[in-house]
MARVEX-300154 format. One record per residue: x negated, y negated, z negated of N, C-alpha, C in turn. Coordinates in steps of 0.02 Angstrom, whole numbers, plus 32768, in hexadecimal, padded with zeros to 4 digits. Each point is the difference from the previous one (the first is absolute). Example, Ala and Ser with C-alpha at 12.3 -4.5 7.8 and 13.67 -1.06 7.14 Angstrom:
MARVEX-300154
7D6C811C7E7A802D7FC580007FD37FC48000 80127FCB80247FD67FC57FFD80277FC97FDB 
//
This chain:
MARVEX-300154
832F837D84C380477FDF7FFE7FFD7FC58029 80307FF8802F7FFD7FC0803180417FD07FE9 7FD77FC87FF080397FD07FEB80067FC48038 803F7FEA800980137FDB802E7FE57FB47FEE 7FF97FCC80277FE97FC57FE480297FE67FC2 80498008801180297FE87FCD7FFA80277FC2 7FEF80447FFF7FF580257FC97FBE7FF47FDA 7FD47FEC80297FBD7FE37FE280057FC27FDF 801C7FDC801A80137FB67FE1802980067FC1 802C802E7FF68022800C7FC57FD680257FD2 7FD2802C80167FD1801A7FC77FCC7FCE7FED 7FE37FD7802F7FD27FC87FDA80277FD47FD3 803C7FF0800E80287FD27FD78006801F7FBC 8012803D8007800C80297FAF7FC580167FEA 7FC37FFE801D7FBF801B7FE27FC67FD48011 800D7FBC7FFD7FE17FCC80127FBB80037FE1 7FFC80067FB77FBE80017FDD7FD2803D8014 802D803E800D7FD3803A801D7FE17FF3803C 80277FE0802E7FF37FE7803D7FB57FE48006 800C7FC27FE37FC37FCE80037FCB801E7FE2 8002801E7FC07FC080187FE07FE8803D801C 802A802980207FF4803780227FCD7FEE803D 801F7FD580247FDE7FE680447FB97FDE7FEA 80077FD27FD07FC67FDD7FF27FC1803D7FED 800F802F7FDE7FDC803F7FE67FD88013803D 802F800E802D7FF1801F80407FC97FD4802B 7FFE7FC27FF67FD27FD380227FB97FF47FE2 7FF680307FC57FC17FFF7FE07FE08047801F 801F802280317FDD8033801E7FD17FE38033 7FC17FEF7FE77FD57FDE802C7FD78032802F 7FFE80427FFB7FE6801E8037803380238035 7FDD800D80367FC97FE980267FFC7FBE800F 803C7FD280047FFE7FBF80167FD57FCE7FC8 7FE97FCB801A7FD97FD47FD180307FD37FDA 7FED7FDE7FCB801E7FDE7FDA80237FCB801D 7FE37FDE803080247FBF80248040800E8020 800C804B800D8044800D801C803980017FCC 7FED800B7FC0803080047FCE80107FC37FDE 7FC97FD57FF0800D7FC87FDA80317FCD801A 80057FF3804D803B7FD0800F804280267FF0 7FFE80448016804280257FFA80157FF37FAF 7FD980097FD1800F7FF87FB780157FBC7FF5 7FDF7FCA8019801E7FB87FF4804780028014 8002801A804480457FF88020802C80257FD6 7FFC80377FDD802980247FDE80157FD77FBB 7FC87FDE7FE080127FDB7FCF802F7FC68015 7FF17FE48039802A7FCC800A803D800B8002 801780378023804680128005801C80127FBE 7FD380247FDA8018801E7FBB801A7FBE7FCE 7FD77FCB800780067FD37FD580477FD48012 8017800B8037804A7FE3800E803780387FF0 7FEF80438008803A80237FF57FFE80247FBB 7FCA800F7FE6800280267FBF801D7FDA7FC4 7FEF7FBA7FEC80207FE07FCA805280098005 80197FF680398053800E7FFC800B80447FF4 7FE48034801B8007803A7FF47FFB800D7FBD 7FC97FF47FDE7FF580097FBB80307FE27FD4 801C7FC1801580337FE57FD5803C80198001 801A8016803D80478018800C801080518002 7FC5801D8013800F804E8012800B80237FB4 803180238007800F802B7FB87FBA802B7FEA 7FFC80057FC27FC580247FE9801280518006 7FD28027801A800A804B80127FFB80267FC3 801D80387FF87FF0802E7FD37FC680178003 7FD180087FC07FBD8027800F801080407FF3 7FCB80328024800F803B80067FE080247FBE 7FDA7FDD7FDB7FD880167FC27FFB7FCF7FCB 8013800F7FC37FEA7FC47FCA7FCC801B7FD5 7FD47FD580037FBD80077FD280027FE27FC1 801180257FD4800A7FDE7FB37FBD7FEE7FE8 7FC2801D80127FC37FE77FF27FD27FDB8019 80277FD4802F7FE37FD2802880167FB97FF8 7FD57FCE7FFE80057FB67FEE7FD97FDC8038 802B7FD4802A7FE27FD5802C7FFF7FCA7FE1 7FB87FDD800C7FEE7FC27FDC7FE67FCC802C 801C7FBD7FFB7FE97FCA802F80037FC37FD5 7FE27FC8801780047FBE7FE080007FD0803B 80137FBF7FFA7FFB7FC880347FF47FC67FD1 7FFF7FC8802A7FF27FC17FE280267FCA8030 800A7FC27FE580357FD480217FF87FF68052 7FC37FFC80198000800580508022802F8020 800580397FDD802180418025803F80137FE8 801D7FDA7FD48042801A7FD2803F8003802E 7FF97FD68034803C800880287FFB803B8035 7FD1801680097FFB803D80307FF780457FD8 7FF380077FC07FEC803B7FE1803280368006 80447FD97FFE803E802E80068000803C8039 7FD87FED80367FFF802380367FD680487FEA 7FC67FF27FDD7FD680337FEB802B80337FCC 80247FDF7FD3803380247FCD80298020802C 80287FF280368033801680167FDF80408032 7FC07FFB800F7FE18037802C7FF980387FC4 7FF17FF67FCB7FFC802E7FC8803F80237FE2 80377FD58005803980267FF5801A8023803A 7FE77FFE803A800A802980327FDF80468007 7FD580147FCB7FDA8031800D802780488004 7FE980268023801B805080087FF680257FBA 7FCB7FE17FDB7FF2801C7FC1800B7FC07FC9 8033800A7FDA800A7FC17FD87FD380047FB9 7FE87FCA7FF57FD780027FBC80357FFA7FCE 7FE87FFF7FC0801A7FF97FC2800F7FBC7FF5 7FD47FCF800E80007FB97FF67FD57FE4803F 801B7FC180087FD67FCE80217FFE7FBD7FDD 7FC77FE87FF17FF77FCD7FCC7FDB7FCA801B 801B7FC2800C7FE07FCA801A7FE97FD37FBA 7FB87FFA7FF67FEB7FE47FCB7FF77FAF800F 80197FD97FDE7FF27FB3800F7FDE7FDF7FC0 7FDE7FD4800F7FE87FD57FC880327FCA7FE6 7FFF80007FC1802F7FCC7FDE7FDB7FB08010 7FC28003800D7FDB7FC78014801F7FD5803F 80148034802480167FF0804F80497FFE8008 8026802D7FD4804580058008802480037FBB 80227FC27FF080187FFF7FC08042803C7FF1 8026800880338035802F7FF280198011803D 802E803D8003801D8012803C80287FC68030 80137FD27FD7802B7FC780277FCB7FDF8033 7FC080027FF67FCF7FE180377FF3802F8031 801780387FFF7FFC8032804380377FFE802B 7FE68013803780377FFD803E803680357FFA 802E7FF380188035802D7FF480008044802B 7FD77FFD803D7FF8803580297FCC803B7FDC 7FE67FE47FC37FCD80267FE0802F80207FBF 801A7FD77FDC802780087FC4803580378007 80237FF4804480418032800C7FEB804B8008 7FBB800F800F7FE8803F80007FF180217FC1 800D7FE17FC87FF780237FBE803580317FF9 7FEF80347FDD8033803C7FF07FDB802E7FDF 801E803C80007FE380357FDE7FB8800F800E 7FEB7FF380437FBE8013800A7FD67FC47FF8 800F7FCD80217FD37FC1800780137FD37FC9 7FCC7FE17FDD7FFF7FD67FC97FC47FCD8007 80117FC37FF07FD07FCE7FF27FEC7FF47FB4 7FBB7FFF7FF47FE57FFB7FB77FD07FB38007 80087FEA7FCF7FD67FC07FEE7FCF80077FD1 7FC57FEC800B7FC5800C7FD67FDC7FC57FED 7FE27FFE7FC37FE17FC57FE97FBB7FFE802D 7FEC7FBE7FFC7FB97FFB8025800D80098051 7FC27FFB80248004800C80497FC080248008 7FF6803E80127FBF8022800A7FFF800A804B 802B7FD880297FF680038047801A80418023 7FD7801E802E8014804180217FFD803B7FD0 7FD27FEC7FCD800280457FCE804380157FDF 802E7FCD8005804A800A7FE3801B80398026 7FF3801380398011802C802D8000804E7FD8 7FC980087FDE7FF7803C7FE37FFA80037FAB 7FF07FCF7FE87FF27FFA7FB08035801D7FDB 80367FD6800D803B80097FC8801D8053801A 800080138042801A803B80057FD5803F7FE5 7FBA7FF880057FD9802D7FE67FFF80017FAF 80117FC47FE7801880097FB6802F801A7FE7 803D7FED8020804880167FF2800D80468010 7FDE8020803D8017804480117FB8802A800A 7FEA80017FD07FB7802C8007800580408019 803D801E7FFB800B804880028019800D804C 80157FCA801A801B800C80437FDB7FEB8036 8015801280407FCF7FEE803780157FB48018 7FD47FCF8006800B7FBE80167FF17FF18043 80277FEF802C7FEE7FF0804780017FB08003 7FC97FE280127FF67FBD800980077FE18048 80327FCD800C80077FE580487FEC7FBF8003 80017FD3802C7FED7FBD800A80487FDD800F 7FFD7FBF7FF380477FD4800980047FE28046 7FD98010802F800D7FDE80437FFE803D8038 800C803B7FE87FFB802F803A804E80248002 800A801980418034802780117FEA804B8007 802580257FE07FEA804A7FE8803380388026 7FE4802F8010803080358023801D80217FC4 80398015800D8038802C7FCA7FD6803E7FEF 7FCC801980217FE1803D7FF27FBD7FEF7FD9 7FF77FC87FE17FC77FF07FDE7FFB802B7FC3 803480027FD47FFA801F7FBB7FFC80508006 802D8016803A7FF68047800F7FC08011801C 7FE17FDE80287FBB801880147FCF7FFD7FCC 80067FD97FBF7FD57FF37FCD800B80497FD7 804080017FED801680367FCC7FE480578025 800F800080437FFB804580227FAC80008000 7FDF7FCC800A7FB780117FF57FE080077FBF 80257FE67FD37FEB80077FB8801180467FED 802E80248015800680517FF87FC480238019 7FDC7FDD802E7FC3802780207FC07FEA7FDA 80097FCD7FE67FB87FE07FD880187FE27FC3 801480267FDA80217FE07FC07FCC7FD97FD3 7FB47FFE80147FDD7FD97FD47FE77FC08018 8009800180437FE87FC0802780307FCC7FFD 7FDE7FC5800A80267FBB800A800980028056 803D7FF1800C801680098046800B7FBF8017 7FEA7FEC803880077FBE8021800E7FFF8050 801E7FD580148018800280467FDA7FC08029 7FDA7FD37FDB7FD47FD580277FBE80057FD8 7FC57FF5802E7FC2800B7FDF7FCA7FE18028 7FC97FF77FDE7FC37FE280307FCA803B7FEC 7FD3800E80267FC680307FF87FC67FCE7FE2 7FE580127FC17FCE7FDD7FEC7FBA80128025 7FEB7FBD80107FBD8004802F7FC47FEF7FD6 7FCA802580127FBD7FEC7FCD7FD27FFB8034 7FC87FE97FEA7FBD800280237FD380447FE9 7FD0801080247FEA803C7FFA7FEA80197FBA 7FE67FC37FD77FF3800F7FB5803B800C7FCE 80387FF7801F804280057FD580207FC17FE9 7FDC7FC68010801C7FC17FEB803A7FEA8020 803A7FEF7FE9803B7FE280227FF07FCD8037 80238012803E7FFA7FCB802F803B7FCE7FF3 7FF27FC6801B80467FC27FEB80408030801A 80307FE57FDA804680227FFE80167FE68044 7FF27FD2801B80247FED80417FE6802A803C 7FC980237FEC7FEB80448034801F80377FFE 802D80067FCC801A80407FF5803C80088028 800D80388025802C800B802F803E80257FE4 80427FEA80208036801C7FE2800280428023 8010803C7FD67FFD8041800B804080118031 7FF0801D803C8039801E8028800580487FF9 7FDF80257FE4800180498001801380177FAE 800B803C7FEE800680137FC67FB980157FDF 7FF97FE67FC37FC380027FE180057FFE7FAF 7FCF801F7FE2800080167FB77FBD7FEB7FE4 7FD97FE180277FAE7FEF7FF17FFE7FB67FFE 7FE77FE87FC97FE57FBD7FFC803F7FCA801F 803680137FE980447FD48012800A7FCD7FD3 80107FC7801E80017FC47FD8804C7FEC8005 802F800F7FCB80417FF8800D80177FBE8004 803B7FF9802B802D7FB97FFF803B80187FD3 80077FDC7FC8803E800A7FCF803F7FF78024 80017FD4803380447FDC800D802080288044 7FD9803580178016802C803E803480347FE7 800680077FBF8027803A7FE17FC780357FE3 7FF77FED7FC17FC1802F7FE0802180207FBD 7FFD803C8003801680277FC27FCC800F7FCD 80097FE17FC27FD580087FCE801D80307FC2 7FD880257FDD801180197FBA7FE57FD97FD0 801B7FD57FDE7FE47FC57FD37FD580287FC8 800C80387FE27FE180277FCE7FB880138013 8003800380427FBA802380187FCC7FB98014 801D7FCC7FFA7FD07FCB80187FCA7FF17FC9 7FCB7FDD80127FD47FEE7FCA80197FDC7FCA 7FE57FFF7FBD80197FE37FC37FFF7FB28010 7FE07FE1801E80087FBB800A80337FE7802B 80298022801D802F7FF6803480327FBC7FE7 801280117FC0802E7FC97FF07FE37FC67FD7 7FB680027FFA7FE57FCA7FEA80037FB9802A 802E7FE77FF880077FC4802D7FD37FBB7FF7 7FE880047FBF7FCD7FC97FF57FBB800B8030 7FF080427FFF7FCA8018802980107FFF8046 8034800C8012801C800680537FF87FBE8013 80107FCD7FE180107FB5800C7FBE7FE87FFF 7FD7800C7FD97FB47FE480037FD7801E8037 8009803F800F7FD8801C8037801A8003803E 8048800E8008801680028041804C7FDC8006 80087FB57FEB80367FE7800080297FFD8035 7FEE7FF9803D801C800A8047800C8041801D 7FE580297FE07FEF804D8030801980327FCE 8045800F8000801680407FD27FD880368024 80037FFE80517FE9804A801C7FB880147FE8 7FD87FCD7FF67FC0800C7FEC7FFE80227FBE 802B7FDC7FCC800A80177FC3801E804C8003 802F8009801C8019804580057FD780368021 7FDE7FE480377FCB804080137FCB800B7FD5 7FE17FC77FD77FDC801A7FD0801080227FC4 803E7FF87FEA802080227FCE800A804C8009 80128001804A8006805080147FB780218003 7FD67FDA80237FC08023800D7FDA800E7FB4 800B7FD47FCC7FE180077FC0801C803D7FD7 803F800D8016801E803E7FE67FF68042801E 7FE57FF8803B7FE78039802E8037800D802E 80317FD4800E803A801C80247FF37FFA8044 8014802D802A7FFB7FFC804B80387FD58020 7FEF7FCE802580247FDE8025800E8025803E 803E7FFF801080078028804380337FE0802B 7FE87FED8042802B7FDC8033802980378023 80427FFC800080328031801F80127FE28044 80358015802380047FE7804780027FB37FF6 7FFE7FE980407FED7FBE800780387FD07FE6 7FFB7FC27FF880377FD87FE680437FFF801C 803180007FD080467FF98015801B7FC37FEA 7FDA7FCA801980217FB27FEB7FE57FDC803F 80157FC27FFC7FE27FC58021800F7FC37FE1 7FDB7FC4801980177FC27FE480367FE0802C 802F7FEC7FE0803E7FE280247FDF7FB38011 7FE37FE07FD37FE47FC080157FB17FFF7FF5 7FE17FF580347FB1800A7FFF7FE47FB07FF4 801D7FD280017FE27FC67FF480087FD77FC1 7FF280327FCC7FFC7FE57FB87FC07FDF7FED 800C7FC07FF27FC47FE07FF47FF07FF97FB1 802580207FDC7FF5800B7FB27FEA804D7FF4 7FED802180297FFB80417FF67FB27FFD7FDA 800680367FCB7FBB80047FDB7FD180278032 800F801E80307FD4802480327FCE7FC78020 801E7FC9800A7FE47FCD802D7FC67FE27FD4 800A7FFD7FC47FD07FE07FCF7FCB80337FEC 8017803B7FF97FD380407FEA7FD3800B803E 801B800E803F7FD8801B80317FE07FBA801F 802E7FC680167FDC7FC580217FD57FE37FDE 7FF97FFD7FB67FDB7FD67FD47FCE80367FE2 7FF6804380167FD080257FE6800D800A7FB4 803A7FF07FE7800F800B7FB97FF880507FE9 8014802A80357FFE80417FF07FB680177FE0 7FCF7FF780307FC280057FF17FE57FE77FB6 80137FCD7FF17FF87FE77FBB801980227FCF 8049801E8007801D80217FD27FE780487FF7 7FE5801C803B7FE9803F7FFE7FBC80007FD8 7FD97FCB80077FC07FF37FE680147FF77FAE 802C7FE17FF180107FEE7FBF800F804B7FD9 802D80248017800F80467FED7FD2802D7FFA 7FD4800B80307FBF802080067FD17FF47FC7 7FF47FBE80017FD27FEB7FCA800880077FB5 80487FFF7FF8801C80077FBC7FF780467FEB 801B802B80258001804D7FE87FB8801C8003 7FD37FF080307FB780127FFC7FED7FEB7FBD 80047FC17FF17FE77FDE7FBA802180227FC1 804480088000801A801D7FC87FFA80557FFB 800E801F8036800780477FF17FC780258033 7FE07FD680177FC88020803980258023803C 802D7FEE801080308026803980157FC7803E 7FEA800A803080187FD2803F803680248015 80427FE07FF280488018801C7FF980098054 7FD07FDE802B80077FFC80467FC480328018 7FD980217FD17FC280278012802380348033 7FDB800F80438014803A802B800C80447FD4 80348014801E8015803D7FD77FEE80408033 7FD7802F7FF07FD7802B801E802B803D800E 
//
């Protein structure tokens, strides 16, 4: 079908989220061209998206979903430095082709006293699907999954991050893959665990982001859009005292360990359907975990603990 420039412009305006996330995904097709060809194109796309998408997400009417998934919960959290931007992620989740039963944003009462402290562009999105829930204490990024796993044990929980723009096909892609692999944990962003010849883990900074479909030694990133079945996770998954002792800054390390200790296969499905709208976030946990080698410390914490207590290394190579 041929579209005139005017028709193409109208299509982009009406389907801007699909356009930007779809085009961004295409720029991860690294073969046969080298990575340096795609990297500046992705930066340019993020530049234009950061100027166009916020207005679109705020003003464009919410489309009707083609399917309603009554057994799906989308769960996320945020903190004061990102509270003014998280509405964009929520808006992306409200524009899914497959609508979840609930989208829940978990906030710490230590950081936010009440809804009166929250920006209007976030609270105005509350309704039948999206809700904001306040919790006692602050377990940092672990809020992303803990309360949803606790309250919705018999449902599918999809975790997302608070600083990403997601494709409207994110939930649909996870649910359709879940039908094929009903026992697996499914993710859309992951790294490949790298080891020395003797099986010892190499430093986390050497692990490469996977750009191909994989179901072996996958280290999931929970924020890229990851589908869990809470009741299948290892029994310690809701032990916040333990997770805060071993992995206080790394919910991903904890969740990977809980999957592996339960014998769950972690499967990377098709490449990510998201991108960072703002890349210059100076308060992101990834800067601290990766830049200051905190991930390696927390990986060692969790391996040493479970080797000592149950004789099982959760990050032992799976043959």
